[in-house]
C-alpha positions in Angstrom: -23.3 82.4 14.7 -21.6 79.3 16.0 -24.3 77.3 14.4 -23.6 78.9 11.0 -19.9 78.3 11.4 -20.5 74.7 12.3 -22.9 74.2 9.4 -20.4 75.8 7.0 -17.6 73.6 8.2 -19.8 70.5 7.8 -20.7 71.7 4.3 -17.0 72.3 3.4 -16.0 68.9 4.8 -18.9 67.2 3.0 -18.0 68.8 -0.4 -14.3 67.9 0.2 -15.1 64.3 0.9 -17.5 64.1 -2.1 -14.9 65.7 -4.4 -12.1 63.5 -3.0 -14.2 60.3 -3.5 -15.2 61.3 -7.0 -11.8 62.6 -8.3 -8.9 61.6 -6.0 -9.7 58.0 -5.0 -10.6 56.8 -8.5 -7.3 58.3 -9.8 -5.4 56.5 -7.1 -7.1 53.2 -7.7 -6.8 53.6 -11.4 -3.0 54.2 -11.1 -2.7 51.1 -8.9 -4.7 49.0 -11.3 -2.7 50.2 -14.2 0.6 49.4 -12.4 -0.7 45.9 -11.6 -1.7 45.3 -15.2 1.7 46.5 -16.5 3.4 44.1 -14.1 1.2 41.2 -15.0 1.8 41.8 -18.7 5.5 42.0 -18.2 5.6 38.7 -16.3 3.4 37.1 -19.0 5.6 38.4 -21.8 8.7 37.1 -20.1 7.0 33.7 -19.7 6.0 33.7 -23.4 9.6 34.4 -24.4 10.9 31.6 -22.2 8.3 29.2 -23.7 9.0 30.3 -27.3 12.8 29.7 -26.7 12.1 26.3 -25.2 9.8 25.5 -28.1 12.5 26.4 -30.7 15.1 24.3 -28.8 12.7 21.3 -28.8 11.9 21.9 -32.5 15.6 21.7 -33.3 16.0 18.5 -31.2 13.0 17.0 -33.0 14.4 17.8 -36.4 17.8 16.2 -35.4 16.0 13.1 -34.1 13.9 12.8 -37.2 17.1 13.1 -39.4 18.9 10.5 -37.3 15.9 8.2 -37.5 15.6 8.5 -41.3 19.3 7.8 -41.7 19.2 4.8 -39.4 16.0 3.5 -40.9 17.6 3.6 -44.4 20.7 1.8 -43.1 18.6 -0.9 -41.5 16.6 -1.4 -44.7 19.9 -1.8 -46.6 21.2 -4.3 -44.1 18.0 -6.3 -44.3 18.3 -6.4 -48.1 21.9 -7.5 -47.8 20.9 -10.2 -45.4 18.2 -11.4 -47.7 20.6 -11.7 -50.6 23.2 -13.8 -48.8 23.6 -17.2 -50.4 25.1 -20.3 -49.0 28.7 -20.8 -50.1 28.8 -23.4 -52.9 32.5 -24.3 -52.8 35.2 -24.7 -50.3 37.1 -21.8 -51.7 34.1 -19.5 -51.3 33.7 -20.6 -47.6 37.4 -20.0 -47.0 37.2 -16.5 -48.6 34.2 -15.5 -46.5 35.9 -16.6 -43.3 39.0 -14.7 -44.3 36.9 -11.6 -45.0 35.5 -11.9 -41.5 39.0 -12.0 -40.0 39.3 -15.8 -39.5 42.2 -16.9 -41.8 42.5 -20.6 -42.5 45.2 -22.6 -40.8 48.0 -23.8 -43.1 
């Protein structure tokens, strides 16, 4: 009788362990894995948002820089053309007028 009770207890414990290993443990690990995946996806999404924001800010700065560069480049080209078209003054009156335009009035 004691042997039959011992064998039945061993069978019950064996079936419980087998059922727990098959149904309980995978569900626990599955839940843990799903939680870890959700956390990793949330961190990744946050990082992507930060990088997209930084990218948009850098894009705006690049556009502003390109606009400024284009403006300054056109201004430099115009100044180079102006410098190339400068002629030597041919008369004394023209020389005096140029000095006066630059802020150096002639002495009386």
